[in-house]
C-alpha positions as a printed Julia matrix, in Angstrom:
82×3 Matrix{Float64}:
 -0.12  59.84  -41.28
  1.06  57.49  -38.73
 -0.49  57.14  -34.97
  2.57  57.72  -32.99
  2.16  56.73  -29.18
  4.71  58.21  -26.39
  5.86  55.34  -24.19
  8.2   57.25  -22.03
 11.83  57.28  -21.94
 13.32  53.79  -22.99
 15.76  51.65  -20.59
 18.49  53.29  -22.44
 17.49  56.35  -22.08
 17.08  56.18  -18.16
 20.7   55.27  -18.1
 22.04  57.31  -19.98
 20.62  60.55  -18.51
 20.36  58.65  -15.01
 16.9   59.84  -14.51
 15.78  56.54  -12.63
 13.95  58.68   -9.89
  9.96  58.41   -9.86
  7.5   59.43   -7.76
  3.88  60.34   -7.76
  1.76  63.1    -8.88
  0.57  65.07   -5.38
 -2.76  65.25   -7.32
 -4.09  62.12   -9.04
 -0.82  60.13   -7.96
  0.11  59.59  -11.69
  3.81  58.17  -11.56
  5.92  61.0   -12.88
  9.52  61.57  -12.94
 11.43  63.66  -10.19
 12.16  67.39  -12.53
  8.73  66.63  -14.02
  7.54  69.91  -14.45
  3.72  69.06  -15.15
  1.59  65.81  -14.39
  1.2   64.35  -17.63
 -2.08  63.02  -16.55
 -3.7   65.98  -14.63
 -1.91  68.78  -16.09
 -0.94  70.06  -12.23
  1.99  71.79  -12.09
  4.45  69.78  -10.09
  8.01  71.72  -10.06
  9.88  68.87   -9.37
  7.6   68.22   -5.93
  6.66  65.09   -6.45
  5.77  62.31   -3.55
  7.2   58.98   -2.92
  4.55  57.1    -2.45
  0.78  57.24   -4.19
 -1.9   59.55   -2.28
 -4.01  56.59   -1.21
 -0.95  54.64    0.14
 -0.13  57.7     1.84
 -3.77  58.71    3.35
 -4.15  55.08    4.49
 -0.49  55.43    6.3
 -1.96  58.76    7.91
 -4.87  57.32    8.84
 -3.28  54.43   10.76
 -0.89  56.56   12.46
 -3.71  58.49   14.0
 -5.88  55.23   15.23
 -2.68  54.36   16.65
 -1.83  57.39   18.15
 -5.57  57.52   19.93
 -5.08  53.66   21.23
 -2.0   54.68   22.36
 -3.58  57.57   24.34
 -6.04  55.67   25.39
 -4.56  52.84   26.94
 -1.7   55.64   28.83
 -5.15  57.33   30.11
 -6.6   53.81   31.24
 -3.29  52.94   32.89
 -3.15  56.15   34.76
 -6.75  56.18   35.97
 -6.44  52.7    37.53
């Protein structure tokens, strides 16, 4: 019996089926295809709902947005008070 390892679709398969849209699982940030029903890593039901960025990158961007918003509000309040 041979050990078979799933290496995913080949480049020619991707071109043939025009499936180049990849994203990330919203739960574990594993790379998945856009029409995946389940994540191959965490088995979460995705149903085609993929994220364009990994969770870590998305969380960092959200934190940065909150920090910048707070700094702008502090600046505006300081400008209005003085």
